[in-house]
Structure formats: C-alpha cells, structure tokens
Backbone as JSON, one array per atom type, in Angstrom:
{
  "sequence": "MIEKSVYEDYEIDFSDTYTSDDAYYFAFNENRELYLENNELISDINDLDVNFSLFIGKYKNKDCFVVNANFKNGYDLREVYEFDKDLYLMGTKAVLVNDWYISHQFCGRCATKTIVDEKDMMLKCPSCGQVHYPRIAPAIIVAIKDCDKLLMAKHSYHDNIRYALIAGFVEPGESIEEAVHREVKEEVGIKIKNLKYQKSQSWPFPNSLMLAFTAEYESGDIKVDGDEILKAKWFKKDEIIRYESDISISDWLIQEFIDSN",
  "N": [[-69.89, 28.81, 58.54], [-70.86, 29.65, 61.82], [-69.94, 32.48, 63.65], [-70.87, 33.61, 65.93], [-71.51, 33.53, 69.48], [-73.26, 31.06, 71.36], [-74.11, 31.92, 73.81], [-74.86, 34.53, 73.6], [-77.54, 34.68, 73.21], [-78.54, 32.88, 74.99], [-79.0, 31.77, 78.35], [-77.85, 29.85, 80.97], [-79.83, 28.07, 83.29], [-81.09, 26.39, 86.08], [-82.98, 26.55, 87.98], [-86.14, 26.36, 89.84], [-87.94, 28.28, 89.14], [-89.15, 28.75, 86.77], [-91.56, 29.33, 84.09], [-94.11, 27.8, 82.18], [-95.61, 29.16, 80.45], [-95.81, 31.09, 77.51], [-93.25, 30.32, 76.53], [-90.16, 29.04, 75.07], [-89.87, 26.16, 73.11], [-87.79, 23.58, 72.36], [-88.4, 21.06, 70.6], [-87.82, 17.71, 69.92], [-87.89, 14.78, 67.85], [-87.65, 11.15, 67.59], [-85.82, 10.94, 65.58], [-84.16, 13.03, 65.89], [-85.1, 15.38, 64.85], [-86.27, 18.72, 64.6], [-89.17, 20.3, 65.86], [-91.08, 22.65, 64.26], [-93.17, 25.5, 63.6], [-94.22, 27.27, 60.92], [-91.55, 27.82, 60.42], [-90.62, 28.54, 62.92], [-89.98, 28.33, 66.49], [-92.17, 26.53, 68.71], [-94.58, 27.73, 71.11], [-96.0, 26.41, 72.99], [-96.74, 23.07, 74.12], [-98.99, 21.59, 74.03], [-100.3, 20.19, 72.03], [-98.67, 18.12, 71.38], [-97.39, 14.76, 71.61], [-95.81, 14.1, 74.29], [-92.71, 12.93, 75.56], [-90.76, 13.7, 77.43], [-90.04, 16.78, 79.17], [-87.7, 19.27, 79.65], [-86.43, 21.83, 81.55], [-84.02, 24.25, 80.67], [-83.0, 26.81, 80.87], [-82.82, 30.25, 79.81], [-83.82, 31.51, 76.68], [-83.36, 34.02, 74.46], [-84.53, 35.76, 76.31], [-86.74, 34.39, 77.25], [-88.21, 31.64, 79.05], [-86.86, 28.42, 78.49], [-87.15, 25.23, 77.05], [-86.15, 21.84, 76.59], [-87.55, 19.35, 74.71], [-88.73, 16.06, 74.25], [-90.56, 14.33, 71.9], [-93.26, 12.57, 70.22], [-93.51, 12.72, 66.91], [-93.83, 13.33, 63.36], [-91.93, 14.24, 60.42], [-90.21, 16.5, 61.04], [-87.68, 19.1, 61.26], [-84.43, 18.71, 60.08], [-81.41, 19.73, 61.63], [-79.5, 20.73, 59.91], [-81.03, 21.71, 57.83], [-82.34, 23.76, 59.19], [-80.25, 25.53, 59.64], [-79.94, 26.82, 57.2], [-82.03, 28.66, 56.99], [-82.33, 29.97, 59.44], [-79.96, 30.97, 61.34], [-79.42, 31.67, 64.01], [-81.32, 30.15, 65.39], [-80.48, 27.6, 64.65], [-77.98, 27.56, 65.94], [-78.61, 27.57, 68.72], [-80.11, 25.3, 68.64], [-78.19, 23.3, 68.24], [-77.13, 22.99, 70.75], [-79.42, 22.3, 72.22], [-80.26, 19.84, 71.07], [-78.23, 18.12, 71.82], [-78.54, 18.1, 74.57], [-81.02, 16.88, 74.65], [-80.32, 14.31, 73.63], [-78.57, 13.45, 75.63], [-80.23, 13.36, 77.93], [-82.09, 11.4, 77.17], [-80.48, 9.09, 77.06], [-79.56, 8.79, 79.64], [-81.49, 8.45, 81.61], [-81.71, 6.49, 83.43], [-79.56, 5.15, 85.89], [-76.37, 4.06, 84.92], [-74.86, 2.43, 86.48], [-76.36, 1.27, 88.63], [-78.97, 1.15, 87.78], [-81.02, 2.7, 88.81], [-83.6, 5.2, 88.69], [-82.63, 8.31, 87.47], [-82.16, 11.72, 88.68], [-82.67, 15.22, 88.01], [-80.13, 17.58, 88.52], [-80.15, 20.49, 90.62], [-78.5, 22.66, 90.3], [-76.69, 22.38, 88.28], [-75.88, 21.21, 84.93], [-76.57, 18.25, 85.05], [-77.25, 14.85, 85.68], [-78.16, 12.87, 88.41], [-77.72, 9.97, 90.46], [-79.92, 8.9, 92.88], [-79.51, 6.73, 94.43], [-76.9, 5.34, 94.3], [-75.24, 7.48, 93.97], [-73.86, 8.11, 91.66], [-72.9, 10.35, 89.04], [-74.01, 11.96, 86.03], [-72.94, 13.58, 83.33], [-73.53, 15.63, 80.39], [-72.29, 14.19, 77.39], [-69.66, 14.71, 75.09], [-67.94, 14.12, 72.02], [-64.72, 14.66, 71.35], [-63.15, 15.73, 68.35], [-60.82, 15.93, 65.65], [-59.89, 18.07, 62.91], [-58.04, 18.73, 60.02], [-56.29, 20.95, 57.92], [-54.02, 20.33, 55.58], [-51.23, 21.57, 53.99], [-49.11, 21.81, 51.11], [-46.96, 23.88, 49.96], [-48.63, 25.46, 47.47], [-50.77, 23.75, 47.48], [-53.49, 21.74, 48.68], [-54.21, 19.04, 50.82], [-56.61, 16.59, 50.34], [-59.15, 14.12, 50.96], [-61.04, 11.23, 49.95], [-63.68, 9.88, 51.61], [-64.91, 6.71, 52.7], [-67.37, 6.57, 53.95], [-68.84, 8.7, 53.06], [-71.6, 9.75, 51.15], [-71.51, 11.3, 48.9], [-69.4, 12.33, 46.12], [-67.37, 14.02, 46.64], [-64.24, 15.36, 47.75], [-62.71, 15.63, 51.0], [-61.42, 17.2, 54.02], [-58.84, 15.82, 56.16], [-59.91, 14.1, 59.01], [-60.91, 13.05, 62.32], [-61.7, 11.13, 65.31], [-60.67, 11.86, 68.68], [-58.68, 9.7, 70.53], [-58.85, 7.73, 73.6], [-56.52, 8.66, 76.13], [-54.72, 10.14, 74.59], [-53.31, 13.27, 73.47], [-54.79, 16.19, 71.92], [-53.15, 17.12, 69.87], [-51.57, 14.87, 69.38], [-53.54, 13.23, 68.39], [-54.09, 14.39, 65.9], [-51.67, 13.96, 64.45], [-51.63, 11.15, 64.52], [-54.05, 10.44, 63.16], [-53.56, 11.52, 60.61], [-51.32, 10.01, 59.82], [-52.43, 7.42, 59.88], [-54.52, 7.6, 58.0], [-53.55, 8.71, 55.57], [-50.83, 8.25, 55.45], [-48.62, 10.03, 55.67], [-46.17, 12.35, 57.08], [-46.47, 15.29, 59.1], [-45.81, 18.82, 59.75], [-45.34, 21.86, 61.7], [-47.81, 22.18, 63.05], [-50.79, 23.82, 63.84], [-53.22, 25.08, 66.01], [-56.49, 26.31, 65.23], [-59.39, 27.0, 65.54], [-62.56, 26.1, 67.11], [-65.61, 24.12, 66.9], [-68.93, 23.41, 67.78], [-70.43, 20.39, 66.91], [-73.1, 18.75, 66.2], [-73.52, 16.2, 64.97], [-72.92, 13.17, 65.21], [-72.4, 14.09, 67.91], [-70.17, 15.83, 68.42], [-67.23, 17.79, 69.27], [-65.6, 19.79, 67.24], [-62.24, 20.31, 66.5], [-60.18, 22.48, 64.97], [-57.32, 22.46, 62.85], [-54.31, 23.64, 61.21], [-51.67, 22.52, 59.08], [-48.4, 21.64, 57.77], [-47.06, 19.79, 55.03], [-44.58, 17.33, 55.6], [-43.06, 14.88, 55.07], [-42.99, 11.74, 53.21], [-44.97, 9.4, 51.26], [-48.26, 9.45, 49.85], [-50.45, 7.11, 51.16], [-53.27, 5.35, 51.24], [-55.7, 3.66, 53.33], [-57.69, 2.24, 52.1], [-59.98, 1.4, 53.22], [-61.33, 3.09, 55.3], [-60.48, 5.46, 54.08], [-60.64, 6.11, 50.7], [-59.41, 7.4, 48.53], [-56.81, 9.86, 48.13], [-55.46, 13.07, 47.52], [-53.51, 15.89, 46.27], [-54.68, 19.22, 45.96], [-54.87, 22.15, 43.99], [-56.04, 25.53, 44.57], [-58.0, 26.26, 42.67], [-58.98, 23.87, 41.88], [-60.55, 22.77, 43.77], [-63.63, 21.5, 44.78], [-66.3, 23.08, 46.11], [-68.47, 22.83, 48.98], [-72.04, 23.14, 49.1], [-73.1, 24.39, 51.33], [-72.01, 26.49, 54.03], [-71.83, 25.51, 56.57], [-70.05, 24.06, 58.18], [-66.92, 23.82, 60.02], [-64.99, 22.83, 58.43], [-65.42, 23.94, 55.88], [-64.68, 26.55, 56.47], [-61.91, 26.25, 56.99], [-61.02, 25.44, 54.45], [-61.67, 27.71, 52.95], [-59.95, 29.56, 54.14], [-57.5, 28.55, 53.25], [-57.78, 28.93, 50.47], [-57.99, 31.74, 50.34], [-55.46, 32.48, 51.19], [-53.83, 31.75, 49.18]],
  "CA": [[-69.72, 28.59, 59.98], [-71.34, 30.76, 62.64], [-68.95, 33.01, 64.58], [-71.59, 34.09, 67.11], [-71.57, 32.63, 70.64], [-74.6, 30.66, 71.77], [-74.46, 32.61, 75.05], [-75.41, 35.85, 73.32], [-79.0, 34.56, 73.29], [-78.92, 31.83, 75.94], [-78.47, 31.83, 79.71], [-78.09, 28.6, 81.69], [-80.57, 28.21, 84.54], [-81.72, 25.13, 86.48], [-83.86, 26.81, 89.12], [-87.52, 25.93, 89.65], [-88.76, 29.49, 89.05], [-89.57, 28.93, 85.38], [-92.97, 29.23, 83.74], [-94.32, 27.15, 80.88], [-96.4, 30.07, 79.62], [-95.04, 31.94, 76.6], [-91.87, 29.86, 76.57], [-89.65, 28.45, 73.83], [-89.73, 24.7, 73.22], [-86.99, 22.87, 71.36], [-88.98, 19.71, 70.62], [-87.17, 16.79, 68.99], [-88.44, 13.44, 67.77], [-86.66, 10.08, 67.7], [-84.83, 11.14, 64.52], [-83.45, 14.28, 66.23], [-85.66, 16.46, 64.04], [-86.84, 19.8, 65.4], [-90.55, 20.65, 65.53], [-91.28, 24.07, 64.02], [-94.37, 25.95, 62.91], [-93.85, 28.44, 60.12], [-90.1, 27.99, 60.61], [-90.36, 29.13, 64.24], [-90.22, 27.47, 67.65], [-93.51, 26.57, 69.27], [-94.64, 28.36, 72.44], [-96.63, 25.46, 73.91], [-96.62, 21.69, 73.65], [-100.26, 20.92, 74.35], [-100.74, 19.33, 70.93], [-97.66, 17.1, 71.12], [-97.3, 13.57, 72.45], [-94.51, 14.4, 74.91], [-92.04, 11.93, 76.38], [-90.24, 14.46, 78.56], [-89.77, 18.21, 78.97], [-86.63, 19.62, 80.58], [-86.08, 23.25, 81.58], [-82.56, 24.4, 80.58], [-82.57, 28.19, 81.02], [-83.56, 31.27, 79.07], [-83.41, 31.76, 75.3], [-83.92, 35.31, 74.03], [-85.28, 36.32, 77.45], [-87.9, 33.57, 77.61], [-87.87, 30.32, 79.55], [-86.54, 27.54, 77.37], [-87.27, 23.81, 77.39], [-85.86, 20.78, 75.63], [-88.68, 18.41, 74.75], [-88.71, 14.91, 73.36], [-91.96, 14.03, 71.61], [-93.52, 11.68, 69.09], [-94.1, 13.4, 65.75], [-93.15, 13.04, 62.1], [-91.66, 15.34, 59.48], [-89.59, 17.68, 61.62], [-86.59, 19.71, 60.51], [-83.05, 18.41, 60.4], [-80.74, 20.98, 61.99], [-78.82, 21.27, 58.73], [-82.03, 22.52, 57.15], [-82.58, 24.96, 60.0], [-79.11, 26.43, 59.44], [-80.07, 27.57, 55.96], [-83.0, 29.75, 57.07], [-82.28, 30.69, 60.72], [-78.7, 30.55, 61.95], [-79.54, 31.77, 65.46], [-82.08, 28.99, 65.83], [-79.59, 26.46, 64.49], [-76.94, 27.61, 66.95], [-79.18, 27.1, 69.98], [-80.55, 23.93, 68.39], [-77.07, 22.38, 68.42], [-77.03, 22.72, 72.19], [-80.64, 21.64, 72.67], [-80.35, 18.45, 70.63], [-77.29, 17.34, 72.63], [-79.2, 17.91, 75.86], [-82.03, 15.86, 74.37], [-79.65, 13.01, 73.52], [-78.02, 13.12, 76.96], [-81.31, 13.0, 78.85], [-82.65, 10.13, 76.72], [-79.58, 7.97, 77.32], [-79.14, 8.72, 81.05], [-82.64, 8.53, 82.52], [-81.46, 5.5, 84.47], [-78.14, 5.06, 86.23], [-75.67, 2.97, 84.26], [-74.21, 1.59, 87.49], [-77.29, 0.48, 89.45], [-80.26, 1.15, 87.09], [-82.01, 3.55, 89.49], [-84.04, 6.38, 87.96], [-81.83, 9.49, 87.81], [-82.87, 12.97, 88.9], [-81.97, 16.39, 87.48], [-79.51, 18.41, 89.54], [-80.76, 21.81, 90.69], [-77.53, 23.73, 90.1], [-75.75, 22.08, 87.21], [-76.42, 20.33, 83.9], [-76.1, 16.96, 85.54], [-78.21, 13.89, 86.22], [-77.51, 12.14, 89.49], [-78.42, 8.79, 90.94], [-80.22, 9.04, 94.31], [-79.19, 5.49, 95.13], [-75.46, 5.09, 94.46], [-74.51, 8.74, 93.92], [-73.2, 8.31, 90.37], [-73.36, 11.54, 88.32], [-73.96, 11.78, 84.58], [-72.9, 14.85, 82.61], [-73.62, 15.48, 78.93], [-71.05, 13.7, 76.8], [-69.32, 15.09, 73.73], [-66.81, 13.36, 71.49], [-63.79, 15.56, 70.67], [-62.64, 15.26, 67.07], [-59.92, 16.89, 65.01], [-59.93, 18.21, 61.46], [-56.8, 19.42, 59.72], [-55.99, 21.36, 56.55], [-52.59, 20.12, 55.35], [-50.84, 22.14, 52.7], [-47.75, 21.68, 50.59], [-46.85, 25.07, 49.11], [-49.93, 25.99, 47.04], [-51.71, 22.64, 47.33], [-54.19, 21.28, 49.89], [-54.48, 17.61, 50.81], [-58.0, 16.21, 50.6], [-59.36, 12.68, 50.82], [-62.4, 10.74, 49.72], [-64.01, 8.94, 52.68], [-65.82, 5.64, 52.3], [-68.69, 6.76, 54.55], [-69.54, 9.81, 52.43], [-72.44, 9.35, 50.03], [-71.19, 12.08, 47.71], [-68.11, 12.01, 45.5], [-66.44, 15.1, 46.9], [-63.13, 15.15, 48.66], [-62.84, 16.38, 52.25], [-60.19, 17.28, 54.81], [-58.57, 14.72, 57.08], [-60.57, 14.31, 60.29], [-61.11, 11.83, 63.09], [-61.97, 11.29, 66.73], [-59.57, 11.76, 69.63], [-58.71, 8.43, 71.25], [-58.51, 7.83, 75.03], [-55.12, 8.65, 76.49], [-53.86, 10.93, 73.73], [-53.6, 14.69, 73.39], [-55.4, 16.59, 70.65], [-52.09, 17.18, 68.87], [-51.23, 13.49, 69.04], [-54.63, 12.7, 67.57], [-53.91, 14.88, 64.53], [-50.56, 13.23, 63.82], [-52.03, 9.75, 64.34], [-55.06, 10.34, 62.11], [-52.91, 11.77, 59.32], [-50.49, 8.86, 59.5], [-53.29, 6.28, 59.62], [-55.41, 7.76, 56.85], [-52.87, 9.0, 54.3], [-49.47, 7.74, 55.5], [-47.57, 11.03, 55.61], [-45.84, 13.1, 58.28], [-46.75, 16.72, 58.99], [-45.06, 19.71, 60.64], [-45.94, 23.19, 61.93], [-49.22, 22.0, 63.41], [-51.3, 24.99, 64.55], [-54.65, 25.1, 66.31], [-57.16, 27.48, 64.69], [-60.61, 27.29, 66.28], [-63.39, 24.92, 67.34], [-67.02, 24.24, 66.55], [-69.85, 22.35, 68.21], [-70.9, 19.68, 65.71], [-74.01, 17.76, 66.79], [-73.86, 15.16, 64.0], [-73.99, 13.26, 66.19], [-72.17, 14.72, 69.22], [-68.74, 16.14, 68.44], [-66.62, 19.11, 69.34], [-64.58, 19.76, 66.2], [-61.07, 21.15, 66.78], [-59.59, 22.68, 63.64], [-55.89, 22.73, 62.78], [-53.6, 23.69, 59.94], [-50.35, 21.89, 59.16], [-47.66, 21.59, 56.52], [-46.49, 18.49, 54.66], [-43.16, 17.16, 55.93], [-42.42, 13.8, 54.32], [-43.76, 10.52, 52.98], [-45.87, 9.27, 50.11], [-49.66, 9.19, 50.21], [-50.87, 5.71, 51.16], [-54.57, 5.26, 51.92], [-55.96, 2.31, 53.84], [-58.65, 1.57, 51.23], [-61.16, 1.06, 54.0], [-61.93, 4.36, 55.69], [-60.12, 6.43, 53.04], [-60.56, 5.45, 49.4], [-58.43, 8.12, 47.72], [-56.34, 11.14, 48.67], [-54.55, 13.74, 46.59], [-53.29, 17.32, 46.48], [-55.5, 20.09, 45.13], [-54.69, 23.59, 43.95], [-57.28, 26.16, 45.01], [-59.02, 26.29, 41.62], [-59.42, 22.5, 41.63], [-61.36, 22.33, 44.9], [-65.08, 21.59, 44.64], [-66.81, 23.56, 47.39], [-69.78, 22.38, 49.41], [-73.08, 24.14, 48.9], [-73.34, 25.07, 52.59], [-70.83, 26.86, 54.82], [-72.21, 25.17, 57.94], [-69.03, 23.39, 58.99], [-65.6, 24.4, 60.18], [-64.23, 22.36, 57.28], [-65.54, 24.96, 54.84], [-63.88, 27.7, 56.9], [-60.51, 25.91, 56.76], [-60.78, 25.45, 53.0], [-61.71, 29.1, 52.51], [-58.71, 30.18, 54.6], [-56.46, 28.11, 52.33], [-58.0, 29.61, 49.18], [-57.68, 33.16, 50.5], [-54.02, 32.67, 51.41], [-53.08, 31.29, 48.0]],
  "C": [[-70.13, 29.84, 60.75], [-70.25, 31.19, 63.62], [-69.58, 33.43, 65.91], [-71.57, 33.04, 68.24], [-73.02, 32.31, 70.99], [-75.06, 31.44, 73.0], [-74.86, 34.07, 74.84], [-76.94, 35.83, 73.46], [-79.47, 33.64, 74.42], [-78.24, 32.02, 77.28], [-78.85, 30.55, 80.45], [-78.83, 28.88, 83.0], [-81.24, 26.87, 84.85], [-82.62, 25.32, 87.7], [-85.28, 26.34, 88.82], [-88.48, 27.13, 89.56], [-89.31, 29.72, 87.65], [-91.09, 28.87, 85.25], [-93.09, 28.59, 82.37], [-95.17, 28.01, 79.95], [-95.47, 30.94, 78.78], [-93.56, 31.61, 76.65], [-91.43, 29.41, 75.18], [-89.42, 26.96, 74.06], [-88.92, 24.16, 72.04], [-87.42, 21.41, 71.42], [-88.36, 18.85, 69.53], [-87.88, 15.44, 69.0], [-87.32, 12.41, 67.82], [-85.56, 10.18, 66.65], [-84.01, 12.41, 64.72], [-83.89, 15.43, 65.33], [-86.38, 17.45, 64.93], [-88.24, 20.15, 64.91], [-90.67, 22.17, 65.43], [-92.63, 24.31, 63.38], [-94.05, 27.26, 62.23], [-92.39, 28.84, 60.34], [-89.73, 28.64, 61.94], [-90.62, 28.1, 65.34], [-91.66, 27.6, 68.12], [-93.47, 27.14, 70.68], [-95.44, 27.54, 73.44], [-96.57, 24.07, 73.3], [-97.89, 20.89, 73.91], [-100.7, 19.94, 73.27], [-99.74, 18.22, 70.61], [-97.78, 15.93, 72.09], [-95.91, 13.56, 73.07], [-93.99, 13.23, 75.74], [-91.39, 12.55, 77.61], [-90.05, 15.91, 78.16], [-88.8, 18.65, 80.05], [-86.29, 21.1, 80.47], [-84.56, 23.4, 81.57], [-82.09, 25.85, 80.69], [-83.43, 29.15, 80.23], [-82.95, 31.46, 77.68], [-84.13, 33.01, 74.82], [-84.94, 35.83, 75.04], [-86.57, 35.58, 77.78], [-87.42, 32.23, 78.16], [-87.8, 29.34, 78.39], [-86.54, 26.09, 77.84], [-86.77, 22.95, 76.23], [-86.92, 19.71, 75.81], [-88.39, 17.25, 73.81], [-90.15, 14.46, 73.16], [-92.07, 13.11, 70.4], [-94.23, 12.47, 67.98], [-93.27, 13.05, 64.51], [-92.85, 14.35, 61.36], [-91.22, 16.63, 60.16], [-88.46, 18.18, 60.73], [-85.24, 19.21, 61.0], [-82.34, 19.73, 60.69], [-79.95, 21.57, 60.83], [-79.76, 22.12, 57.89], [-82.26, 23.83, 57.88], [-81.48, 25.99, 59.77], [-79.32, 27.34, 58.24], [-81.07, 28.71, 56.05], [-83.0, 30.5, 58.41], [-81.04, 30.23, 61.49], [-78.7, 30.68, 63.47], [-80.25, 30.56, 66.04], [-81.24, 27.73, 65.72], [-78.57, 26.41, 65.62], [-77.45, 27.1, 68.3], [-79.66, 25.65, 69.83], [-79.44, 22.91, 68.55], [-76.86, 22.03, 69.89], [-78.22, 21.89, 72.66], [-80.69, 20.17, 72.28], [-79.37, 17.57, 71.41], [-77.81, 17.11, 74.04], [-80.27, 16.84, 75.74], [-81.41, 14.46, 74.36], [-79.15, 12.53, 74.89], [-79.12, 12.64, 77.9], [-81.92, 11.65, 78.47], [-81.78, 8.96, 77.19], [-79.15, 7.83, 78.78], [-80.31, 8.87, 82.02], [-82.53, 7.52, 83.66], [-79.95, 5.35, 84.67], [-77.51, 3.84, 85.56], [-74.98, 2.03, 85.22], [-75.2, 0.7, 88.22], [-78.73, 0.46, 88.9], [-81.37, 1.93, 87.8], [-82.37, 4.74, 88.61], [-83.23, 7.6, 88.41], [-82.72, 10.71, 88.02], [-82.01, 14.13, 88.4], [-81.4, 17.21, 88.63], [-80.08, 19.83, 89.48], [-79.8, 22.94, 90.35], [-76.61, 23.52, 88.91], [-76.44, 21.22, 86.16], [-75.88, 18.93, 84.16], [-77.3, 16.13, 85.98], [-77.5, 13.08, 87.3], [-78.39, 10.98, 89.95], [-78.67, 8.94, 92.44], [-79.84, 7.82, 95.12], [-77.69, 5.34, 95.38], [-74.62, 6.36, 94.35], [-73.77, 9.01, 92.62], [-73.78, 9.55, 89.68], [-73.13, 11.34, 86.82], [-74.05, 13.15, 83.91], [-73.12, 14.6, 81.12], [-72.27, 15.09, 78.35], [-70.87, 14.26, 75.39], [-68.09, 14.3, 73.31], [-65.87, 14.32, 70.76], [-63.23, 14.93, 69.4], [-61.77, 16.34, 66.45], [-60.2, 16.93, 63.51], [-58.75, 19.08, 61.08], [-56.68, 19.71, 58.22], [-54.48, 21.29, 56.37], [-52.21, 20.69, 54.0], [-49.38, 21.88, 52.4], [-47.58, 22.78, 49.55], [-48.24, 25.58, 48.74], [-50.98, 24.9, 46.85], [-52.25, 22.19, 48.69], [-54.49, 19.8, 49.77], [-55.93, 17.34, 51.18], [-58.18, 14.74, 50.28], [-60.82, 12.36, 50.58], [-62.68, 9.64, 50.74], [-65.04, 7.91, 52.22], [-67.22, 5.84, 52.83], [-69.44, 7.95, 53.98], [-70.35, 9.31, 51.24], [-72.08, 10.1, 48.75], [-69.77, 11.75, 47.23], [-67.04, 13.06, 45.81], [-65.34, 14.68, 47.88], [-63.29, 16.05, 49.88], [-61.49, 16.4, 52.97], [-60.05, 16.06, 55.71], [-59.18, 15.05, 58.44], [-60.71, 12.98, 61.02], [-61.28, 12.12, 64.57], [-60.69, 11.16, 67.56], [-59.74, 10.46, 70.43], [-58.38, 8.64, 72.73], [-57.0, 7.81, 75.24], [-54.19, 9.44, 75.6], [-54.26, 12.4, 73.78], [-54.25, 14.99, 72.04], [-54.35, 16.61, 69.54], [-51.66, 15.77, 68.43], [-52.29, 12.88, 68.14], [-54.49, 13.14, 66.12], [-52.83, 14.07, 63.82], [-50.95, 11.78, 63.56], [-53.02, 9.6, 63.19], [-54.44, 10.54, 60.72], [-52.08, 10.57, 58.89], [-51.35, 7.66, 59.13], [-54.03, 6.41, 58.29], [-54.68, 7.98, 55.53], [-51.38, 8.69, 54.32], [-48.34, 8.74, 55.47], [-47.28, 11.62, 56.99], [-46.08, 14.59, 58.04], [-45.89, 17.5, 59.98], [-45.83, 21.02, 60.8], [-47.44, 23.1, 62.19], [-49.68, 23.19, 64.25], [-52.81, 24.88, 64.75], [-55.26, 26.4, 65.8], [-58.4, 27.87, 65.49], [-61.42, 26.01, 66.43], [-64.84, 25.19, 66.97], [-67.8, 23.08, 67.17], [-70.46, 21.72, 66.97], [-71.8, 18.52, 66.17], [-74.43, 16.65, 65.84], [-72.89, 13.99, 64.13], [-73.68, 14.07, 67.45], [-70.72, 15.15, 69.4], [-68.44, 17.58, 68.81], [-65.46, 19.07, 68.36], [-63.49, 20.78, 66.51], [-60.26, 21.26, 65.5], [-58.12, 23.08, 63.72], [-55.46, 22.99, 61.34], [-52.23, 23.05, 60.15], [-49.7, 21.93, 57.79], [-47.14, 20.17, 56.29], [-45.01, 18.45, 55.02], [-42.51, 16.09, 55.07], [-43.39, 12.64, 54.11], [-44.62, 10.57, 51.74], [-47.28, 8.97, 50.59], [-49.96, 7.71, 50.08], [-52.17, 5.62, 51.94], [-54.82, 3.82, 52.34], [-56.95, 1.54, 52.98], [-59.93, 1.17, 51.93], [-61.91, 2.33, 54.39], [-61.69, 5.44, 54.64], [-59.92, 5.69, 51.72], [-59.49, 6.07, 48.51], [-58.0, 9.37, 48.46], [-55.39, 11.75, 47.66], [-54.47, 15.23, 46.92], [-54.1, 18.13, 45.48], [-54.97, 21.52, 45.16], [-56.05, 24.24, 44.19], [-58.38, 26.16, 43.96], [-59.53, 24.9, 41.25], [-60.38, 22.0, 42.71], [-62.84, 22.54, 44.61], [-65.65, 21.93, 46.01], [-68.18, 22.94, 47.7], [-70.79, 23.51, 49.26], [-73.32, 24.96, 50.16], [-72.02, 25.39, 53.3], [-71.03, 26.51, 56.29], [-71.04, 24.69, 58.79], [-67.71, 24.15, 59.03], [-64.67, 23.94, 59.06], [-64.26, 23.39, 56.16], [-64.7, 26.18, 55.19], [-62.39, 27.44, 56.66], [-60.15, 25.97, 55.28], [-60.75, 26.88, 52.47], [-60.44, 29.84, 52.94], [-57.55, 29.8, 53.69], [-56.57, 28.85, 51.0], [-57.59, 31.08, 49.27], [-56.19, 33.43, 50.64], [-53.17, 32.24, 50.23], [-53.59, 31.98, 46.74]]
}
C-alpha cells in the first residue's frame, strides 16, 4: 500500500490557461486500461482515436489531461503499480475521473448535454441546473482477531482459493461503524467489539474508498451464508497465505496483525 499523498505530485486546476504541448495524458480505453509507451505516459495524443480529453490540473509540474480513446492492449492499473507506484497513484484518480465523465456527459434528469464547471470538478446541466460530481462507493474492510488468531473468509466472487478479510459496501442511511457490524454479522454471524478505525485507501476497482478497521471477537459461532461467503475460519499468523502484491489496504491490515503477534 502506498503511503504517499497524490497531492505531492498533483495540483487541481480547472482554468482555461492550460497548454496541450509537452503535457501528460492519462489515456484510458473502454476496459479502463492505461496507454503507456515504454512504461511512461504519452506527451501527445495525435496518434490516438480520442473520444474526449479533459484537463484536470498539473501533474509533476506539467498540464495533465484525462483522455478516453479507442486502443487495445493497455495496462491494467494493478500492473502499473508493480513498476511505477507514483504513476499508479495518480492513475487511480485519473481513471475515476474518466469513469465519471463517461457516465455523466448527459444530464440524468433532462438528458441535456452537460458542461464542465470552471472552478470545481463538477459537470453541470445548462438546462435544468442539475450538478454531477464524481461518485465513489465507500466500503469497509475489517481485521477481526481473537487473541492470536485472525478471522478470514473465502468469497464466492474470488477466482483464487485464498482467504481474505471481511469487507463490504456501506449501505444508504448507515454510519461506517454500523456498516462494519452489519457486514460481519451478515457474512460470518458473529459479534465484534473494540472497533477501531485505522486508515483509508482509494480503490478504483471499480470505484471505492476503502475504510480499514480492526476489531476483536466478542461472541457467536461462525455461520456463513454460503452465497457471498463460502467458508470462514481463524488463522494463526504462520497459517496465513499472503498475496503476491502489497497493493491493497487488506495486505497492510494483515501485516499489522502479523507484526503484533
């Protein structure tokens, strides 16, 4: 997991003083793959079949654009993480801007073509006045421990056989803390205590803000639903199979458990 802030290299700007010369282009295709040449961003888009180009500020002191274009064989952001973490970090922001612009080019209320606001990351409808901000889906992830053991579950939507931490999306009308308790109860049937927030991470797969917690087992027997969760059990630290990449906040939570035991 990257500890660096995206704003160390990036500055938001929506003015019309930008230049397209010697700029950085975060170009994505329909599969959300990033276009790179020699593992680097391109500085012009003359050779691409472009659907739109949107100025979003400055990246490493150069004007920066999010571009949607038609091309094949780009780089998944998970791949980018392994060879350029700074590029991945900014890419997580750029791909979410790409997704937002694609899905809000027309007003959802009256179908009028939206326009980009000059002072904020916002699309607005010139007809009915509706505004459209980028949307993220808050989600929780929690490391639950019982003495020297960590609770992990096998999810039905994972292609691999590894166990993972309990996680889920925040529902409308509930707090983040309520979401943790609900997800734990729904997925594994137990009660937890001493819930503590740790940190967060932007997770653009597809559009989440992951909020990480730790908690302790309180009571109840493990009961999985058999639908979303196939199995769940307690692991001692030497029984945990680690992921090959440390890209996610899940890996950080697991490492914190291992280090403290």
